[in-house]
VEXSE-256143 format. One line per field, with one value per residue: x, y, z of N, C-alpha, C, CB in turn; residue number from 0; residue in one letter. Coordinates in steps of 0.02 Angstrom, whole numbers, plus 50000, padded with zeros to 5 digits. Glycine has a CB too. Example, Ala and Ser with C-alpha at 12.3 -4.5 7.8 and 13.67 -1.06 7.14 Angstrom:
! VEXSE-256143
n_xx	c(50660|50642) .
n_yy	c(49716|49888) .
n_zz	c(50390|50354) .
ca_xx	c(50615|50684) .
ca_yy	c(49775|49947) .
ca_zz	c(50390|50357) .
c_xx	c(50660|50645) .
c_yy	c(49835|50002) .
c_zz	c(50390|50394) .
cb_xx	c(50565|50704) .
cb_yy	c(49776|49970) .
cb_zz	c(50452|50286) .
num	c(0|1) .
residuo	c(a|s) .
//
This chain:
! VEXSE-256143
n_xx	c(55430|55329|55150|55128|55234|55208|55087|55133|55215|55119|55041|55131|55161|55032|55004|55101|55061|54934|54964|55031|54931|54828|54893|54919|54788|54746|54836|54822|54876|54804|54647|54512|54376|54212|54254|54241|54272|54303|54328|54436|54534|54542|54587|54712|54782|54772|54855|54984|54973|54954|55080|55157|55095|55126|55267|55279|55218|55307|55421|55376|55315|55226|55119|55071|54966|54854|54853|54826|54696|54632|54646|54564|54437|54421|54419|54301|54208|54223|54185|54051|54004|54027|53934|53816|53830|53816|53684|53617|53607|53712|53850|53969|54105|54091|54193|54245|54169|54213|54349|54345|54285|54385|54490|54433|54421|54555|54614|54538|54583|54721|54718|54652|54744|54856|54807|54775|54901|54963|54898|54951) .
n_yy	c(56355|56458|56487|56622|56686|56642|56707|56838|56838|56809|56925|57024|56980|56977|57111|57171|57116|57173|57310|57310|57262|57355|57474|57456|57459|57586|57674|57655|57546|57433|57376|57369|57356|57386|57466|57504|57653|57701|57581|57529|57629|57621|57487|57492|57586|57518|57411|57456|57469|57334|57280|57349|57304|57167|57168|57221|57120|57014|57063|57067|57180|57284|57361|57300|57197|57278|57360|57262|57224|57347|57355|57248|57294|57414|57360|57285|57388|57458|57354|57340|57466|57450|57348|57422|57508|57415|57366|57480|57482|57521|57510|57374|57259|57086|57008|57085|57062|56933|56963|57056|56977|56880|56964|57006|56884|56841|56944|56935|56814|56840|56949|56888|56789|56869|56949|56853|56800|56915|56930|56843) .
n_zz	c(57872|57972|58001|58022|57956|57827|57803|57802|57687|57590|57601|57556|57423|57368|57381|57295|57172|57165|57157|57034|56942|56966|56935|56799|56749|56792|56730|56597|56524|56509|56454|56551|56545|56609|56729|56900|56964|57099|57164|57095|57120|57260|57277|57212|57293|57413|57390|57420|57558|57588|57561|57656|57775|57765|57771|57899|57974|57950|58013|58141|58196|58310|58265|58151|58157|58185|58071|57977|58014|57992|57853|57815|57864|57791|57662|57667|57683|57561|57476|57513|57471|57335|57312|57331|57221|57116|57142|57115|56982|56901|56784|56790|56813|56815|56866|56966|57079|57118|57138|57244|57341|57358|57406|57526|57597|57603|57679|57794|57844|57860|57951|58061|58096|58126|58231|58326|58353|58405|58524|58612) .
ca_xx	c(55405|55267|55092|55136|55279|55173|55039|55172|55235|55057|55022|55177|55151|54966|55010|55138|55017|54880|54993|55045|54869|54793|54931|54906|54720|54742|54879|54804|54910|54758|54576|54481|54303|54170|54287|54211|54329|54323|54354|54503|54579|54552|54628|54780|54812|54776|54912|55042|54960|54964|55153|55178|55072|55165|55334|55271|55206|55370|55466|55346|55298|55164|55066|55051|54900|54805|54849|54792|54625|54609|54639|54503|54378|54416|54400|54230|54170|54224|54145|53981|53990|54023|53869|53767|53840|53786|53612|53590|53602|53769|53892|54024|54132|54074|54254|54257|54138|54260|54410|54332|54275|54452|54526|54402|54439|54627|54629|54507|54628|54783|54703|54638|54807|54899|54779|54782|54972|54981|54866|54988) .
ca_yy	c(56423|56455|56518|56695|56705|56630|56762|56898|56831|56815|56995|57061|56959|57001|57184|57186|57099|57222|57372|57299|57259|57418|57524|57445|57482|57659|57713|57643|57491|57377|57393|57326|57354|57431|57471|57549|57695|57703|57515|57525|57674|57592|57427|57513|57616|57466|57369|57480|57450|57262|57269|57375|57257|57105|57180|57229|57054|56977|57090|57063|57247|57285|57394|57261|57167|57332|57378|57206|57231|57407|57337|57208|57336|57459|57319|57268|57449|57469|57300|57359|57522|57419|57316|57475|57528|57363|57366|57542|57472|57550|57459|57345|57196|57031|56983|57126|57027|56881|56994|57085|56921|56853|57012|57003|56821|56840|56990|56908|56762|56872|56988|56842|56759|56921|56970|56796|56797|56973|56926|56795) .
ca_zz	c(57883|58010|57970|58026|57902|57764|57796|57784|57617|57551|57601|57512|57354|57350|57373|57234|57115|57164|57131|56963|56902|56973|56898|56728|56734|56803|56686|56527|56490|56502|56452|56601|56538|56650|56793|56949|56980|57169|57183|57065|57158|57327|57273|57196|57353|57465|57375|57457|57628|57592|57565|57721|57826|57758|57798|57971|58003|57946|58063|58207|58220|58349|58228|58092|58164|58179|58001|57942|58029|57956|57782|57809|57874|57733|57604|57674|57670|57489|57447|57524|57425|57269|57309|57320|57152|57074|57153|57086|56910|56865|56752|56829|56788|56860|56899|57025|57135|57138|57164|57311|57386|57373|57449|57593|57630|57617|57735|57855|57869|57883|58012|58115|58117|58157|58296|58372|58372|58446|58590|58653) .
c_xx	c(55338|55211|55097|55180|55246|55123|55075|55192|55174|55037|55066|55165|55084|54967|55045|55097|54960|54905|55005|54981|54831|54827|54920|54838|54715|54780|54875|54837|54864|54687|54540|54405|54269|54197|54248|54269|54351|54351|54426|54553|54593|54599|54701|54815|54821|54835|54974|55035|54971|55039|55178|55157|55112|55235|55330|55258|55270|55418|55438|55329|55231|55106|55037|54983|54844|54797|54813|54717|54596|54600|54576|54441|54368|54393|54325|54186|54166|54182|54070|53960|53985|53956|53813|53769|53805|53710|53578|53585|53658|53813|53950|54047|54117|54136|54271|54226|54185|54323|54400|54317|54341|54490|54499|54422|54513|54642|54594|54554|54692|54772|54690|54702|54851|54873|54785|54854|54990|54950|54901|55036) .
c_yy	c(56417|56495|56594|56721|56696|56686|56826|56896|56839|56888|57035|57044|56984|57076|57203|57172|57150|57289|57366|57301|57325|57474|57517|57471|57558|57699|57691|57586|57431|57403|57344|57324|57405|57435|57520|57589|57693|57636|57509|57568|57646|57533|57444|57541|57563|57420|57390|57463|57375|57247|57291|57327|57192|57112|57186|57162|57012|56997|57088|57131|57247|57317|57352|57226|57219|57354|57324|57210|57292|57394|57296|57251|57382|57420|57302|57329|57463|57416|57316|57416|57497|57384|57365|57499|57479|57363|57428|57538|57502|57494|57437|57282|57142|57006|57024|57094|56973|56910|57022|57030|56890|56899|57008|56941|56818|56884|56969|56856|56793|56909|56942|56811|56809|56941|56914|56792|56855|56970|56877|56829) .
c_zz	c(57919|57976|57970|57970|57834|57751|57775|57710|57572|57546|57553|57439|57328|57339|57309|57171|57108|57137|57056|56922|56906|56934|56823|56708|56740|56750|56613|56491|56479|56500|56497|56596|56582|56722|56837|56979|57053|57193|57157|57105|57227|57323|57257|57258|57407|57452|57413|57532|57638|57602|57634|57777|57824|57787|57875|58005|58004|58002|58134|58238|58255|58312|58171|58100|58157|58107|57961|57953|57993|57882|57771|57814|57814|57671|57608|57662|57595|57453|57455|57478|57353|57261|57297|57247|57104|57080|57125|57010|56869|56836|56797|56793|56839|56898|56961|57087|57162|57168|57234|57362|57406|57420|57520|57631|57648|57677|57799|57886|57897|57948|58071|58142|58153|58226|58348|58397|58419|58516|58637|58700) .
cb_xx	c(55398|55278|55029|55166|55345|55137|55001|55235|55269|54999|55027|55249|55155|54914|55046|55203|54989|54852|55060|55081|54825|54789|55005|54912|54670|54770|54950|54816|54971|54768|54548|54502|54276|54096|54361|54169|54314|54264|54309|54501|54548|54485|54601|54780|54768|54711|54926|55049|54888|54938|55190|55149|54997|55169|55365|55214|55151|55403|55484|55391|55298|55176|55091|55104|54894|54824|54920|54820|54614|54658|54702|54502|54385|54484|54441|54216|54202|54296|54162|53969|54045|54081|53856|53779|53916|53813|53597|53633|53539|53811|53920|54002|54209|54043|54312|54229|54069|54277|54435|54272|54229|54491|54519|54326|54422|54667|54609|54437|54645|54811|54642|54589|54844|54903|54705|54762|55018|54959|54794|55026) .
cb_yy	c(56461|56481|56498|56714|56665|56562|56774|56904|56762|56773|57024|57047|56882|56983|57213|57147|57028|57231|57388|57232|57201|57438|57518|57370|57449|57675|57708|57701|57470|57326|57391|57349|57285|57408|57493|57511|57764|57724|57458|57547|57744|57570|57380|57566|57673|57426|57370|57557|57470|57226|57308|57445|57241|57085|57245|57276|57017|56987|57161|57026|57298|57321|57459|57208|57132|57391|57390|57139|57237|57466|57297|57153|57378|57493|57254|57240|57509|57469|57232|57378|57576|57370|57277|57535|57533|57293|57360|57601|57500|57596|57485|57329|57201|56973|56984|57197|56995|56837|57048|57135|56867|56843|57084|57007|56762|56865|57060|56876|56712|56920|57034|56788|56730|56982|56990|56730|56798|57037|56906|56746) .
cb_zz	c(57814|58082|58007|58095|57905|57765|57862|57827|57606|57582|57672|57532|57347|57405|57432|57232|57123|57235|57167|56953|56926|57046|56913|56710|56781|56871|56709|56491|56529|56560|56379|56670|56553|56650|56785|57005|56961|57212|57155|56992|57164|57358|57220|57139|57380|57466|57300|57448|57649|57529|57508|57733|57816|57686|57767|57986|57963|57877|58045|58253|58162|58414|58200|58078|58231|58222|57972|57967|58105|57967|57758|57864|57939|57719|57602|57745|57708|57462|57481|57598|57431|57258|57374|57369|57136|57094|57227|57107|56886|56912|56686|56902|56775|56820|56850|57015|57114|57079|57116|57308|57354|57308|57421|57587|57584|57556|57717|57839|57814|57829|58000|58093|58056|58112|58287|58337|58310|58411|58582|58611) .
num	c(0|1|2|3|4|5|6|7|8|9|10|11|12|13|14|15|16|17|18|19|20|21|22|23|24|25|26|27|28|29|30|31|32|33|34|35|36|37|38|39|40|41|42|43|44|45|46|47|48|49|50|51|52|53|54|55|56|57|58|59|60|61|62|63|64|65|66|67|68|69|70|71|72|73|74|75|76|77|78|79|80|81|82|83|84|85|86|87|88|89|90|91|92|93|94|95|96|97|98|99|100|101|102|103|104|105|106|107|108|109|110|111|112|113|114|115|116|117|118|119) .
residuo	c(m|n|a|h|r|i|a|a|v|v|a|v|v|f|g|l|l|t|i|l|s|g|g|r|a|l|f|g|a|a|d|m|g|a|v|v|g|f|v|l|l|f|n|f|a|a|g|f|a|y|v|l|a|g|v|g|l|w|q|g|r|r|w|a|p|g|l|s|l|a|i|l|v|a|t|l|i|v|f|a|a|f|g|w|h|v|l|s|g|r|p|y|e|t|r|t|v|g|a|m|t|l|r|s|l|v|w|a|a|i|a|a|l|a|l|r|r|s|s|r) .
//
């Protein structure tokens, strides 16, 4: 399997896991502690975009690299807003820092790979 296909599979699996964990937190099946609401809502909604981007990448759709880049940009904006939330002294879970860092890195890699492939 080539890197492009691996990125597509990672996007779909990451999306499904994000929907599952976000749904559990949103709909009360899990106590997640000091959750930052806008981060949780964004991540849950983004999970659906992750799956869509992954399917698009797998199928070689022309819109998939753009969606991958949009996911990265949106994630970085939410991460910055989360940073503002933290610096303002509001409650948060430390694991959110790691989760948002992971999301940012994963989507930076997927977007870079997708955009590089689409420019060929």
